[in-house]
C-alpha positions, -999 to 999 in steps of 0.1 A, spaced: -267 -572 220 -267 -556 186 -284 -581 163 -315 -602 171 -325 -626 143 -360 -642 141 -361 -678 132 -393 -700 128 -391 -725 156 -408 -752 135 -379 -752 108 -349 -772 119 -332 -763 87 -335 -726 93 -325 -729 129 -293 -748 120 -285 -722 93 -289 -694 118 -261 -706 140 -235 -694 116 -247 -658 107 -232 -641 137 -264 -628 154 -260 -619 191 -295 -632 198 -315 -659 180 -353 -655 186 -369 -689 181 -404 -678 171 -434 -696 184 -458 -668 174 -464 -652 140 -442 -674 119 -457 -707 131 -491 -720 120 -516 -730 148 -514 -766 137 -476 -767 141 -473 -750 175 -468 -781 195 -441 -793 171 -424 -759 171 -423 -760 209 -405 -793 209 -381 -783 182 -373 -751 200 -367 -769 233 -344 -795 217 -325 -768 198 -319 -748 230 -307 -779 249 -283 -789 221 -268 -754 216 -273 -732 246 -237 -739 259 -219 -742 226 -228 -710 207 -220 -674 213 -256 -663 205 -282 -660 233 -312 -681 226 -345 -664 231 -380 -677 225 -409 -655 213 -439 -671 230 -475 -664 220 -492 -633 236 -506 -636 270 -542 -630 256 -538 -659 231 -541 -685 259 -510 -703 245 -483 -687 267 -484 -712 294 -481 -741 270 -451 -724 254 -434 -719 287 -441 -755 300 -424 -768 268 -393 -745 266 -384 -735 302 -368 -769 310 -343 -763 282 -333 -730 299 -336 -703 273 -317 -671 279 -348 -650 275 -384 -647 265 -398 -622 240 -432 -612 249 -454 -600 219 -483 -577 222 -474 -565 256 -499 -541 270 -478 -525 298 -455 -532 326 -480 -554 343 -476 -579 316 -439 -581 322 -445 -584 359 -470 -613 353 -446 -631 329 -418 -626 356 -439 -644 381 -446 -673 357 -408 -675 349 -400 -676 385 -422 -707 390 -408 -724 360 -372 -717 371 -379 -732 405 -395 -763 391 -366 -767 366 -338 -761 391 -328 -730 373 -313 -700 391 -339 -675 400 -340 -645 377 -318 -659 350 -345 -658 323 -346 -623 308 -378 -606 292 -378 -585 261 -413 -572 255 -427 -557 222 -444 -527 234 -463 -509 205 -484 -536 189 -517 -522 200 -529 -486 202 -534 -489 240 -499 -503 245 -484 -473 230 -499 -451 256 -487 -475 283 -450 -475 273 -440 -455 303 -451 -482 327 -422 -506 321 -398 -489 344 -395 -510 375 -418 -537 362 -391 -565 366 -354 -569 371 -355 -594 342 -362 -566 317 -336 -569 290 -348 -540 268 -378 -527 250 -386 -532 213 -414 -521 190 -434 -534 160 -453 -517 132 -472 -545 115 -496 -554 142 -503 -519 150 -509 -510 114 -536 -537 113 -552 -526 144 -555 -489 134 -564 -497 98 -534 -482 82 -528 -495 47 -490 -492 53 -466 -481 80 -444 -462 55 -447 -434 29 -436 -434 -7 -400 -428 3 -399 -456 27 -400 -435 58 -424 -442 87 -456 -422 86 -463 -400 117 -481 -426 139 -454 -451 134 -427 -427 140 -445 -418 172 -445 -454 183 -408 -457 175 -400 -426 194 -421 -437 223 -403 -470 226 -369 -452 226 -380 -428 253 -396 -456 273 -364 -477 272 -344 -448 285 -369 -442 314 -366 -479 323 -327 -477 318 -327 -506 294 -316 -509 258 -338 -498 230 -341 -524 202 -353 -512 168 -379 -532 149 -375 -553 117 -371 -540 82 -394 -563 62 -380 -553 27 -349 -575 31 -339 -571 -5 -336 -533 -1 -301 -533 10 -295 -496 8 -327 -487 26 -320 -512 54 -284 -499 58 -298 -463 60 -323 -474 87 -297 -491 108 -274 -460 108 -303 -436 116 -314 -460 144 -280 -460 160 -278 -422 156 -311 -418 174 -301 -439 205 -312 -475 195 -285 -499 204 -297 -530 185 -320 -540 158 -341 -571 148 -336 -590 116 -359 -613 97 -332 -626 73 -296 -639 79 -282 -614 54 -293 -584 75 -272 -596 105 -238 -583 93 -252 -549 84 -268 -545 119 -236 -556 136 -215 -532 117 -240 -502 122 -243 -508 160 -206 -515 167 -189 -483 178 -162 -473 154 -126 -472 166 -128 -433 162 -158 -431 183 -142 -453 211 -112 -432 210 -131 -400 213 -151 -415 242 -120 -424 260 -108 -388 256 -140 -375 272 -137 -399 302 -101 -389 307 -110 -353 306 -134 -357 334 -110 -379 354 -84 -352 352 -109 -325 361 -118 -343 393 -151 -342 412 -169 -316 390 -198 -314 366 -177 -299 337 -144 -304 320 -125 -290 291 -115 -308 260 -99 -292 229 -107 -258 242 -144 -265 246 -165 -271 278 -182 -305 281 -206 -315 308 -221 -346 323 -243 -355 293 -211 -358 272 -196 -381 299 -227 -403 300 -227 -407 261 -190 -415 262 -195 -441 289 -222 -458 269 -201 -458 238 -173 -476 258 -197 -501 273 -211 -510 239 -176 -515 226 -167 -537 255 -198 -559 248 -187 -561 211 -152 -573 223 -135 -541 209 -125 -524 242 -111 -550 265 
């Protein structure tokens, strides 16, 4: 997955529009974008949408439920799990134990709905509270359902009392840069993809494109979007270029020719196992994007 587009689950019009934008994942949102009085309606619309489209669209259909601490998660799951969403986004996760708990809940719902055990994936947002940032290292081994880790700045800024998460140049201030880096490291430790957070100023096209490029450079493999226009930019930034794929193939070939060794030679320079790992990841991402069959 490269692009994950949030869509308010109580808006049938926006859900239909989202089908044609090319996002790899549509996140049907039951949390922040839905008013309390419309939660029940949003659950029903989300379930109907998933039933109607889960087998007819390329995008995977995820649902962002309400946080475990809200008391609404079980109602969300009761409504949407019979429709068989591809995954559940868990907001305000406090650590690996939350993923483990959600996994148990999903297993019960899968059994009750005659769904294959373990098919529903989990994508937690791991930095929305101060305590959660310090618990980011606990997701490794929490569940085989873990689809990746992502982070968020808005809820964290509210909790710590920051007026903004960015400086006058549009760059994250230190505390939010730390949360971002922590997510990247935690995802690597858990051996799952790292998904970069949203860019709220969707009219700032240059700033958004820059942030996508920098996120891919740093090791993120996907990014969330809040507006359909952001999806093509994300897909372009997180799809390996033909040049990158060709270079990755050369690295893999060099190691194949070198045999069972930790180093190889390419263009007169020595390369080692980290080069091979990066090359294999590039090729894997290209295959997922349909570029390296």
